[in-house]
C-alpha positions as CSV (number, residue, x, y, z in Angstrom):
1,M,-6.1,17.0,47.0
2,K,-5.8,19.5,44.1
3,K,-2.3,18.2,43.4
4,I,-3.5,14.6,43.1
5,G,-6.3,15.7,40.8
6,L,-3.9,17.7,38.6
7,I,-1.5,14.8,38.4
8,L,-4.3,12.5,37.5
9,V,-5.6,14.8,34.7
10,V,-2.1,15.3,33.3
11,T,-1.5,11.6,33.3
12,L,-4.8,10.8,31.6
13,I,-4.2,13.4,28.9
14,S,-0.6,12.4,28.2
15,L,-1.1,8.6,28.4
16,P,-2.6,8.3,24.9
17,L,0.2,10.4,23.4
18,F,2.8,7.9,24.7
19,S,0.9,4.8,23.8
20,K,-0.1,6.0,20.3
21,H,3.4,7.3,19.4
22,V,3.7,4.6,16.7
23,G,0.1,5.5,15.5
24,V,1.1,9.2,15.0
25,V,4.0,8.1,12.8
26,S,1.8,5.7,10.8
27,F,-0.8,8.5,10.4
28,L,1.8,10.7,8.8
29,S,3.3,8.1,6.5
30,P,1.3,5.8,4.1
31,P,0.6,2.3,5.6
32,I,3.0,-0.5,4.7
33,E,1.3,-3.4,3.0
34,P,2.6,-6.8,4.2
35,P,4.2,-9.1,1.6
36,A,1.6,-10.9,-0.6
37,F,1.5,-13.5,-3.3
38,A,0.0,-12.5,-6.7
39,W,0.1,-15.9,-8.6
40,T,-0.2,-16.0,-12.3
41,M,-2.0,-19.4,-11.8
42,T,-2.4,-21.9,-8.9
43,T,-3.4,-25.0,-10.9
44,H,-1.6,-26.7,-13.8
45,N,-3.0,-29.5,-15.9
46,F,-0.3,-31.6,-17.7
47,G,-2.9,-33.4,-19.7
48,K,-1.9,-36.9,-20.9
49,I,1.7,-37.7,-20.1
50,K,3.8,-40.9,-20.7
51,V,4.5,-43.3,-17.9
52,N,8.1,-43.1,-16.4
53,V,8.6,-39.6,-17.9
54,P,8.8,-36.9,-15.2
55,V,7.1,-33.6,-16.0
56,S,7.7,-30.2,-14.5
57,H,5.8,-26.9,-14.1
58,E,7.0,-23.6,-12.7
59,F,4.4,-21.6,-10.9
60,R,5.3,-17.8,-11.0
61,F,4.2,-15.1,-8.6
62,T,4.9,-11.4,-7.9
63,N,5.3,-9.9,-4.4
64,S,2.5,-7.4,-4.5
65,G,3.2,-6.1,-0.9
66,D,5.6,-3.4,0.3
67,A,8.0,-5.7,2.3
68,P,10.2,-8.6,1.2
69,L,8.4,-11.9,0.9
70,V,10.2,-15.0,2.3
71,I,9.1,-18.5,1.6
72,S,9.8,-20.7,4.7
73,S,8.6,-24.0,3.3
74,V,7.2,-25.8,0.3
75,Q,5.6,-29.2,1.0
76,A,4.3,-31.7,-1.6
77,S,1.4,-33.9,-0.8
78,C,3.4,-37.1,-1.7
79,G,6.9,-38.3,-2.4
80,C,6.1,-38.5,-6.1
81,T,6.4,-34.7,-6.4
82,V,9.6,-32.9,-5.9
83,T,9.7,-29.1,-5.4
84,D,12.2,-26.2,-5.8
85,Y,11.5,-22.5,-5.0
86,S,12.9,-19.0,-4.7
87,K,15.1,-19.3,-1.6
88,D,16.1,-15.6,-1.4
89,P,13.7,-12.9,-0.2
90,I,11.5,-11.6,-3.0
91,A,11.6,-7.8,-3.0
92,P,8.3,-5.8,-3.4
93,G,7.3,-6.0,-7.1
94,A,9.8,-8.7,-7.9
95,E,9.0,-12.2,-9.2
96,G,9.6,-15.6,-7.6
97,Y,8.7,-19.2,-8.5
98,V,7.7,-22.6,-7.1
99,K,8.7,-25.5,-9.4
100,T,7.1,-28.9,-9.2
101,T,8.3,-32.1,-10.8
102,Y,6.0,-35.0,-10.9
103,N,7.4,-38.6,-11.3
104,A,4.9,-40.3,-13.6
105,A,5.6,-43.8,-12.3
106,R,2.0,-45.1,-12.3
107,V,-0.7,-45.2,-15.0
108,G,-3.8,-43.3,-14.2
109,V,-5.3,-39.9,-13.3
110,F,-3.5,-37.9,-10.6
111,T,-4.1,-34.7,-8.7
112,K,-1.3,-33.5,-6.3
113,T,-1.1,-30.4,-4.1
114,V,1.9,-28.3,-3.0
115,T,1.6,-26.1,0.1
116,V,3.7,-23.0,0.2
117,T,4.2,-21.3,3.6
118,A,5.6,-17.7,3.7
119,N,5.5,-14.5,5.7
120,A,2.8,-13.2,3.3
121,E,-0.5,-11.7,4.3
122,E,-2.1,-15.0,3.5
123,S,0.7,-17.2,4.9
124,V,-0.3,-20.4,3.2
125,A,-0.9,-20.9,-0.5
126,Q,-2.1,-24.1,-2.1
127,L,-1.0,-25.0,-5.6
128,S,-2.1,-28.1,-7.6
129,I,-1.0,-30.2,-10.5
130,K,-3.1,-32.8,-12.3
131,G,-3.1,-34.9,-15.4
132,E,-3.3,-38.5,-16.6
133,V,-0.4,-40.9,-17.0
134,V,-0.8,-43.2,-20.0
135,E,1.3,-46.1,-21.4
């Protein structure tokens, strides 16, 4: 009976040491911040633009985390907007971009969104472009 009690006490004392091994290491080293977008701006207004003249804007960001940031997809809200973006991993402190090109085929006011998905702390970012297409 004493042996069972001793084994139980030793097990209960040593269990947290094995399950928290990673916690001990992270306690000794500073925490690693996940990748994060730090956008210079998330909305761009083209103002008045001419019909049938495509316009572009490049949204810039910095990876403010401690791990590489990888963009997995960039989706425009309609077929009238084409996107390009940083395809390689963005190192901590480095800059990346998402470029939007709007095909100004119709006269009138427009607002379009671009959804950026990445391995960042906030995994989805929403960008928007707007303006007015005139004759």
